[in-house]
N, C-alpha and C positions, 0 to 999 in steps of 0.2 A: 529511368524518372520514376519515382517514388509510389507505391500506390496508398503512400498513407495522407491525410490531411492535415499540414501543417503551413499555418496556424488554422487549428482546428475550428469549425464553425458550429456555434449553438451547442446543446448540451440535449440529452433525451431522457432526463430524469423525469419529463412530465409528459411523455410521447407515448403513445402508442405502438412503438416501433420494435416490441420483441426483444429489447434489450435488458428491460429492468423486470425483475422479479416481482417486485409488488404491483408492476403497472399490470401484469397478465391474471386471466381466470384460473382456476384448479384445472379449466378442460385445455388452456394453452398450456399451462405448466406438464398435465400428464402427455400432452403430444409433445411438449420440450422434451421431456427425459425420455422418452423412446430413440431419441435422435443425438442427444448430448448430455450427459448430466453431470458436466462440470461448470461449476458457479465460480465465478471473482466475485471477492468481496473487499472494497474499497475500505481500508481503513485511514482515516484523516484524524484530523483536528479542529477545532476554532481557536486562532490563534493571531494575534495582532502582528500583522507584517507591513506596519507603515501606512503611511497616506496615501501610497500609490497602489497598493494590493488590498483585496477584500480577506477579511476574516478567514474565510473558508479555501484558501487556497491550496494547503496541504492538501486537502480534500478533493478539490476539482485536479489536481494534480492526477489524484487517482482515476480518479469517474471518467474523464477526457481521454486518458489512455484504456480503459477496461470498456469502452463504450465502441472504439474502433476494434479492438480485440475481438469482441461479441459480434460484430458485422461481419469481420472474416471467417470467424471458426463456426457461429452457430452456438456458441456458448450463451450463459445468462449472465448478468450481473445484478447482484445484490444492491441495493440502495444503500448508500454509505452510510460509516459511523461517522457521525460528525465531531464528535468527541472525546480528546485521548488524554494519555498520560503524558506529563511533561516531567522534565529535570528539574532539580532543585532552583537552577539559576533563573527559571521562569517563573518562580513563587511569586503572586503578587503583580504580576503584569496587567493593568488594565486591558480588558478585552480578550483576554487569555483564560478559556476554560478548562480547570484543570479537572482530570476524573484521578481517583487515586489508582496505584497499579494494580492491588489486589482488585480492585472492583473490577476496571477495565478486562482484566484477565480471567475474572470470573464471566463478565458479559459476555466476552468472545467465544468462552468456552462452550456457554449454553447457546451462542448463536448458529456455533458448530452443530452441536447436538439438532437443534431444531430444522436444520436446512440437511443434517444427514436423515433424519426422520422423514423429510418428506419427499427424499430421494435424489437430491444431490450430495452425491458421497465423494466427490472428488472437488476439493474447494482449495482455491489459490486466495491468499490472502496479498493485496496491494496496499503498502504503506508508502504514505507520501510524508512521514513526520518523525520527528527523531525521536521514536517509543521503541527502539529495537530490543530494549531489555525488557518488554511486556509481553509482546507477542510469541515469542518463542514458548513463555510460561504458559499462555493460553493455551498452545496448541499441544504440549504435554499435559497439561490438566485433562483436556477432552482425550488425550490417548488413553491416559492411565484411569481416567473414572469409567468411561464408558466402554473400552476394549473391543472396538466392533472393527470389521476390516473397513477402512476406506483412505483415502489419501487428502491431507491437508499441508500444503506448502506456503512460505511464505517470502514474498517477492519486494525487495524495495528497489526504486527506480533507479538509487543513484548505484544499485549494485547491478542492474541489468541495463546500464547508460556505458558500454562498454563496447568498442571495435571487436568484433568475435575474431579476426585475422590477428590483428597485434596482441589484444588483450589490454589496451590501452583504455583507462576510462575515459569517457567523454566528457568530464567534467574537470580536466587537467586544465592547469594553469599553461599559459605560453611556454615559461621556462621548463615545463614537464612535459611540451609537445602538443598541447592543446589549444583552444584557441581564446580561454580567459583571462584576463591581466590580473583577476585578484581570486584567492582561495575560496572556496565556499564554506560559507559559515550560516548565515540566516538573512533569509529576503534581501538576499545581495545581487549582484550582477548573475552570478549561476542561477541561482533560486527564480529570479525574476524572470531571468530568457526565456527558462522552462515557462514560467507562465502566461509570458507573452506568444509563445508556440502553442499555449491549448486552451487558453481562456483568454487572450486577448480584450475582449468586448467587457470584463470588469477590473482589468487595471487601466489605472490613472496617472500616466508615467509623468504627468506635469507637476504631479506634488512629491517628488522622490525625493531624498535628502539623503545625504552621505552620513556615516557615522564609522567610528573608528571600535575595533574589539578592544576588549580588557583583561587580557591574560592576567594571571598572575604568577604564573611560573618560568622560568627559562623556558625558551624554545626548543624542542626536540624530544620532546615527552607526550606530549596529550597531541593526538590525531585530529585532524580538523572534522566536521561535517561528512564529508564525501570520504572519509577514511584514505583518501590519497595523498596527506600531508605526509609531516617526517614526526617519527613517535611511535611507540609499541602501543601504548595505551589510547584505546577508544575514548572518544570524548563522552560515553556516558557512563566511562568506569572512573571517574573522577568526580570529588568534590573539594572544593576550596581551592579549584584552579582559574576559573573565571568569575567576575564579578557578578552579580544579579542585575537581570535586565531592568527593572524597574529603577535600579539608581544609574546605573552606567550605561545603558543605552534607551532611556524612556521613550524615544521614538519610534522603538519596534523593529529598528533595522540594525543589523549589524553587517556592515560591508559598505559598497556602492551599488545600488539599484540604477543610477542613471546611465550606466554603463550597459544596462542589458539589452538585450536584440535578440528576438525570435530566432533570427538566422546562426546567432552562437548554439543553440541549443536544438537543430535542426538534427543534426547527427545523433544526438544523444536519446533525442523521441523516438528515432526512426530506430534505433537499435534496441530501444526498450519494447517497443511494439513488435519488431520483430521475435526478439525474445518470448515476448509474452504469447504469441500466435503459435510460437514452436511450441513452447511447453505445454499450451493447452491441446495442441493436435498431436504431440506425443504422447500424454496422457491417454486421449481418446483412442489412438492407435494401438496402444499397449491392452487398454482395457475398454474395448468399446461402452457403449452406454449400457449399462444394468451391469456390466461384470465388476467385479471386485479384485483385489489383492485375494491369495488364496486363506482361508478361514486359518487353516491349521498351521499357519506360519506368522501370524500375527497376534494370534487371542487365543488361550485357555479355558475362555469359557467355554460351558456345553455347545456342542455345535447344534442340539436342538433348540438352543436359548438364541444362540447368533441366526440361524436360519429363521426364525421365528419372525425377529424385529428386521431382518433384510426383506422378508417376506409382505411386512408392516402392516398396521392394526385394520385396515380397511379392505385388505384382501385374503383375509383369514390368518394372519401371523398375530404380532403384538407390536407395540411402539416400545420405541429406544426407551424410555423412561420403566419399562417395569424390567430392566437391567439394574436402575440406579437414578437417583435425581440429586 
């Protein structure tokens, strides 16, 4: 029997349960850092997901996963980034709040710097939205700008939802050996099944409607959202391949969410939680709280400067922004 709660019940964002950084005091954080200095940073979006799903779907996908991982590993979760970047074909969709990709990358870079300066120097970005072209940029901006020892990793749930023994994605269609009738695109059978498994109380399935995608190129070139379809070109490496949502699918859905079922997402949610739990535990085993990757292998800044910012501004050292801002 799985140890994970599926469907998940409730959330912890306004609870004093030791899960969320923003709900803790500085004393709470100081005590947490002595035991576990890994922080999960959910990065989602505010996006139209149709009449049956909340605008915050991509964010809740992250937070409900992160909460369960924090409770089993003892790590901390940051309150989520609610607004994200969107590809061109989302432009103008009512209800979808778009942040320019350069702005989001810079914002995330400084979120990383703030947590590093606080002592959370092992960060895992957990993403539930199609903004894969931005988060790596933010990570590399942080690495190049501050050049301090630490760990920043990026996990998208659709890459972690995988059977570890077979390697088969849990988002696969039936003809690929999976459980879904239709491939993952947006707010459809696949995504809505995950929503029903993680935040069923926010879903209104009685309002679900069916739409069809609007590809503008022959099949076999552009892969789908889960990157488990046919075609070597990732969906976000294309322009002119699909119609704009506000013109072609103003319902906010691309696919068939009426076929969604929490049980279809069970394996994917469990595998994602298992992976995130292992990742946190592997990091804290390799680098116990307070320990970092070796300075001489990750930066050529002066050892004196790095040791000062590692010590921190309130313990006889300096803050990270004395290096750059």
